[in-house]
N, C-alpha and C positions, 0 to 999 in steps of 0.2 A: 462490368464492359467496356474497358478503354478502344472503343473503337467507333467510330463516324459513321458509316455507313454499309444498309443490310443490304444482303441481293437476297431477293426473297424466290424460293419457288413457289406452286401455287398449289395442283392437283395433293390435297392430301395432307397440305401446311393451312391454307386458308379458304381452298375450294372444297369442297366435297359430295361424294354422289355423282361423279363422271364417272364415264367411262361405259357409259351402258351398254351393254354391248353383250346382255349373256343370251344363251340359249331362248331362252322362255320372250325375248325382248321381242314385243311389234312392235318396226317397225315403220309400217305402212298404216299407223292410226295417225301420225303428227303427216307421215307424206303424205297421203290421202287428204287433210286439212290445210295444204299450201297447196291443193288442187294438181297434187300426180295423177296419174292417170294409168299406172303399170299394175297386175296384180299384183293381193296380196303376196302371194308366193314372190314374185318376181322380184320385187322391190328388195322383202326380207334374202333375198338369196344377193342381190347385189350387192348389198350394205354389208353382208357377212363375208362376202367375196373381198371388198373393200377390207375389210376392217382384217383379215385372215391378210393380204399381202402384203400393210402396211405392220403389224403387229410380228409378222416373219422376219423382217430388215431391223424393225428400232433397235433390237442389242445388234445387228451384225453392224461389228467396226467398220468393211467397205462402203455403209452410206451412211457415216456420221458425219461426214461435210455433205453430202451429200443427198440426206434423206425426199423421198420423190413428195410430190405436192399429192393433194387429194385429188384435184383433175387427174394429175398421174396413173394415179393405184386407182382412178375410176375408169381407165384408158383399159387399162392392162389388165383388169378383171372381167371386163364386160364386153362378151363376145356378139353385139349388138351398136344400130350407130342410133347414135342419143340426141335429141334437138341440145341445141346451149343453152334453149328452159330447161329440157327435162333433166339435165346435168346439173344445173343451179338447184335442181327441188331437190337432187340426191343429194350435193353437200350442204345444204341446207338440212337435211334433214340428221345428215350424217352428223351436223356441228352442234345440232338438239342434244342427241344421244352423246357427244362428247362431251360436252357443257353439264357444270355441275351447279353449288349454290352455296353461296357466303352466309355461314351463319351470321344474327346479331353480332354475338359476342367477340367472334374474331371481327367485321368491321370497326366496332369500337376498339380490339386491340391496336388494329393497322393507324387507328386516329392517335391512341396514345405513343403507343411507337413513332410513329413522324413527329411527335413532338419532343422528342429525343437522336432520332436519328435521322441521314438521311438515307429515305426509301425509296429503293425498285428491285423488277420482276425478273426471273431468268424463269423462264420457260416453253415445258414443252406442248404444244399442241401439233396435231395433224389437218386439222380445217381453217382454214381463213380465218384470222384471228378478230375477226366484227363483231360479230357476237360474245363475248369475249370485253371488245373494247365497250359495245354498249351497256355490258351490267355495269362496271367499273363507273361509269357511267352516271345511269341510274340509281345508282347505288350511295352518289357522291364519293368514290375513291378516287376516281383516275387521279386527280393533279397531287394528288399524294404521292403519287410514283414519280421520280424524276429522272430516273430511266429506265426500261422495255427493252426486251428481247421477246421474240417470238421464234419456237426454232421453222414457222410454217410460213416466216418472211424471208428467210434464210437460208432453209435445207440443214441446219447444223445442231444437230440435239447434245443433249449431256450424254456419258459422258467429256463429249469435246471441253476443252477451254475457251475454246472461242467464245462465244456467248459471252460466258461471265467477262472474259478481256475487252468485249465491246464495251461493257455496260461500264465497267471501272474507268476503259479511257474515256465513255462518255461523259460520267462524272468530276473526271478528271481530280480523284482522290489517290493516295497512294494505297498500296493494295493494302500494306500494316496496319490502316484504315478500317479495313472494306472486313466484314465475315459472310458468307453464304449460310444459309437459314432453311434444310430442307428434309424431306423423310425420310430419301433414298440414297441410302450407304450406296451404293453403284452410284448414281446417275448424281448427284450431290453431292456428295462429301468427293468422289472419283473424279468427278468435275472439281472440286471446290480445289482439291491437292493439287492435278494437274495445271490448275493456272497460277499457283501458286499462295493461295488464296484459305485461312483459318472457315470450318465450319462449322454450324452447330446444327444439332442432329433432332428432330421434333418427331411426335408423332409413336414414340417406342421403340424407334430403330437406336444401335448402342455400338460403336467399335471406339475402339482406344486411338485411333488417329481426328477421332472427333475433338474441337475444343469444348465445347460441353454438351449433354442431354439434357433435354427437358418431354415431359411426357404429350407437349402442344405447344404452339403458338404462343395461346394464354398464357402459362405458366411464365414465357420468358416476359 
């Protein structure tokens, strides 16, 4: 592959088991462990309402460059006064369930790729990024990424081309020498094409506009 830099998606590309917001999820378990005092039904309803608020807006073009923060979503979804500490516990609970895990083979793959390419990440998350930064540091992969874009920092979500363009500009590498790698046709391929970048799809997604397709990042 005649490329110098890889712009990696995260969820379902090298992190898995994320976005645990299903109907049977009990958010009160983690919430209680960090000192939350709201009743089980209350906290479960709050987390689901906040998730629904953000999920409705995520594909909407109107919010592509001004996506709400998690704190904004809590303010808009919760019809009660919350202390700063309580709001932080809700944010922590939400981020715990939004966060996934990075399997050892994918950690090894990132190290291997870093020996051949300049690595960066273009990540859509709704929570503040600190939990993910902590995970990168704990796993020893934080230094592998020469540039990072987290949507919760700037409110721009894929398939906006702007997060990709910010990373390319920071790397100071020509677009022709960069390639986006992700699992989503709409978000990763769509954003890459809008930014004038090539894209490789992983995880089973196929589209004729992609430069290549692989079952997973491991095969790449």
